[in-house]
Residue, then its C-alpha position, 0 to 999 in steps of 0.5 A: m905555890d908554897l914552895v915558890l913563896l919559900m924560895l922568894s926573898g922578903g922583897a920579892m914576896a911583897a912585890l908578888l903579893g902587891v901584884i896579886y892584890a892589885q889584880r884582885q882589886s882590878i877583877r873586883s872593879l871589872k865585876r862592879a863595872q860589869e854589874k853597873v853595865v848590866t844594871e844600866e842595860a836593864r834600866v834602859f830596856d825597862f825605860l824603852h819598854g815603858l815608852g812603848e807601853a805608854l804609846s800603845g796605850t792611852a797615856k796622857p801627854s803629862d804621863l808620858h812626860a813624867l815617864i821620860v823624866k823619871g826614867v832618865q833620872r833613874i838610869l843616870g842616877a840623877n837626883s832631880g830632872a825636868m823636861y821643857l817642851l816647845g810651846e805653840g808657835a815654837t817661840l818659847l819653852q814650857p815646863s812639862h814635868l819637873s821633879k821636886g828639888c830640880p834646880p832653877l836655871v831661870d830667874f824667879p820672883m824676889g820673894v820666893p827664897e824667903n818663902l821657902s822656909t815656910d812654904p817649901d813648895a813655892l819654888h816648885r810651883h813657880l818653876r812649873l809655870r815659868t816659861v823660857r823665851k829665846g835668848e833667856g839663859i842656858l836652857s834657851e841656849v841648848w834649845e837654840r844651838g842644839e848642843a848639850q851642856v854640862l854645868l859644874a858646881q861653881d858655874p855662874r849659870l847655877e847662881v840662880a839655883r844657889r840663891a834658892g838654896i839648891v847646890c848641885g855637883s853637876v847639871a846636864i842639859v841636852p836637846l830633845q832632837y829627832g831628825k831635824r826637829c827639836f821638841g825642847v830640852l831635858l835636864m838632869a842634876r846630881a847633888l854635890g858630892e855625887e859623881l860628876f856627869g862624865t863622857s859616858d854619862m852624856q853619851v847615854f843621856q843623849t841616846l835616851a834624849e833621842q829616844s824620848a824625842f822619837a816617843l814625843c814625835t810618835a805620841e804626836v802622830f798618834s794624837e793627831a790620828a786619834e783627833k782625826r778619828r774623833l773628827d771623822h766620827d763627829l762629821q759622820v754624826a753631823h752627816e746623819i743629822q743633816r740627812i734627817l733634816l733633808p726630806s726622805q721622800a717627796p710629798e704627794v701633791e695632786g697634779f704634780e710629781i716631785s723628786g729630789v736628791n742631795l749628793p754632798a761633796k764632803h761629810v756635810s753639805g751646804d746645799y739644801f732642798d725641802y718640801f713642806t705644807v704651806d696650807p691645805t691646798h699649797c705645798g712649798v718646794a725650796i732649793a738653796d746653796v750656802s756659800g762655802k763648804g763643810v761644817p760652817a756651810s752646813l750650819i747656815m743651811a740648818t739655820c736657813r731651813s729652820v727660818l724658812r719653815s717658820k715663815a712659810p706656813g700660811e703664806i702663798s706669796a713666795s717672794t713675801v716668804l723670802r723677804k721674811v727669811n732674809a730679814q731674819i738671817f741678815p743680822d746673824i750671817r757672816e759678812d763673807m757668807f750668803i745663801s742663794m735660794a729658789y722657792a716655789v709654791l705649788e697649788r694642788n690640782s692646779s697648773s700654776v706654780v709661783l716661783c721666786r728666785a733669790g740669786h739662785d741658778a735659774p731653773l730650767l723649764y721643759r715644755a713637752a709640747d715642743r720638747s723645748l728647754t728655757l731658763v726661768n730667770p726672774t730678778g732677785m738677789v742672794v739672801g744675807i748680804d742686804s738688810g732688805q732695802v735692795f732685796d725687798r725691792i727687786i725680788r718678786d713672784h713669777t707665775i709659771e703655767m705648766s701643761v701636762n708632762d711639762c717639767l721644772v728642774f732646779y739645781t745647784d752649781g755643783v751640777t753644771e760646774a762638776l769637773d772631769a779629770e781634764g778640768e772640763e765642766f759638765g756644763m749647761q749643754r750636757m745637763s740639757d741633753s740629759i733632761l731632754a733624754s729622760a723628760s718623758e720618763g718622769s721626775a725620778a727617771m730624770i734625776e737618775r739619768l742626770t746623776a748617772d751622766l754626771r758620774n760617767f762624766v766625772g769618772k774618778h775625779p773627786q767631787h768638789d762641790d755639793i750637788t742638789l737636784i729637784v724635778i717638778r713634773k706636771k701630771 
C-alpha cells in the first residue's frame, strides 16, 4: 500500500484519500442508520409488548391511552403528543391524553395566553377539557377524511399554537383507524430545530396508529366482556334474591294439598306466586304476572309481594285485599306496566275457597266426580292501570265449593303460550289434557306432569316467557 502511495502523484493521492474518507463517512452513516433502525425496532417491540401487557392485565382506559401517546412519542422522537378519541354518538373528538407542551390546534379563551406567565398549566388544563366538533380545524379534518397531515413551522394552522407561545418545527396528525372504523386521531409534535417528520417517519407513525387502534378496539371488546360478566353476576345475585322471595315449600293447610313452581325465562322473573298466613284459620294463595320481562318486571314483582303481604293479614275477603294492593301500587307503577293477579283465601278444614281475579288468566277447576274441567272467570281488571274508581267497582269475591279430589289450577300465560320450534303454542287443550291425565295423582304429580309435557312440546326452542303453576287439591 505504501509503495502504491509513493508511486501516485500528489493530485491522484489527494483524490484517493478523498475517496477513502468518503467511504469511511458512508460506513459511519450506514452504521448510525443501522443503529437507529435497531433502536427503533427495539422501541417498537417494547411498545407492542406494552400494549399486550396492558390488554392482558387490568389497565384502565386512561392508562392505555397514556401508554400509546408516550410510546409513539418515544419511538418517533417527538417532544409532545396527544390522543383525541370519538365521544359518545361519534359527533365530536374528546382529548383522552395530552402530554405537557402539546401544541393547541383549537382556539382557547382569550385570557389563557396572558395567564401562562403566572399559571403555566392553564393552557394544558383547558386543552384537557376542550372537545373538537366536526368541521372544527385540522384535527376534525384528519378525523373526517381519514388522511394523515404534516404541518410545518409556518403553517397558518399552527397560529393558535404560536399565540400560546409554543413554536413547533413540525406536527404530524394521523387517524386512529382499524378496519373501517375510526377511533379518533393521534398527534405528535417536534420542536423548532428538530428533524422534520419525513416519509419514513410517517410510515412508522401510521403503522403505530393502526396498532394503537387495534389495541383500542380490543380493549373495548375486553371491557364489554368484563361488563357482561359483571352483569351476569349481578343477575345471578338477583336470581338468588328472587328465589328467596318465592316460597320454598307449600304450607300445610288442613283439608288441602298445595303445590307450585316458577320457571323464569331469564335470570329473573316477572311472575310471582306466594302462600302466607291470613289468620289462624285462613291461608292466602296468590299468583301474579307483571307485564314485561327481566329486571324491571322482577322489581315490580318484589314490590307486589311486599304490598300484598302487608295488606292480607287479618282480611278474609280476597277482593278487599286486592283493592288495597291496587290503591298502593297505582301511584308508583309506570304507565306502560301492570300486574295481573289471582288471589285465593283458603279456610282450614273447609270446602270453601274465596277467589278474586284481577285480570289474570282464569283458573281451571277440575271436578273429580265427572272428570270435568271448567274456567273460573269472575270479573276483575289488572292492578296498576286505574286509581280505583273502576277497579274497586268491578272486582269481587267468588266462592268455590270444592269436593274431595277436586283441583284448582292457577297458571300464567307462559304455559299456554309456550312455543315449539314451528311456532305452535302449547295451548289450553294440551294443558287440559295434562291436568286430566294426572289429576288423580295429587297436586305435586300434576305440576310434574305439566312441566314435563311443556318441556317435551317445546324441545330445544328457547323459553320466551316465565312459567308459573299452582295446584290446590281438596283432600
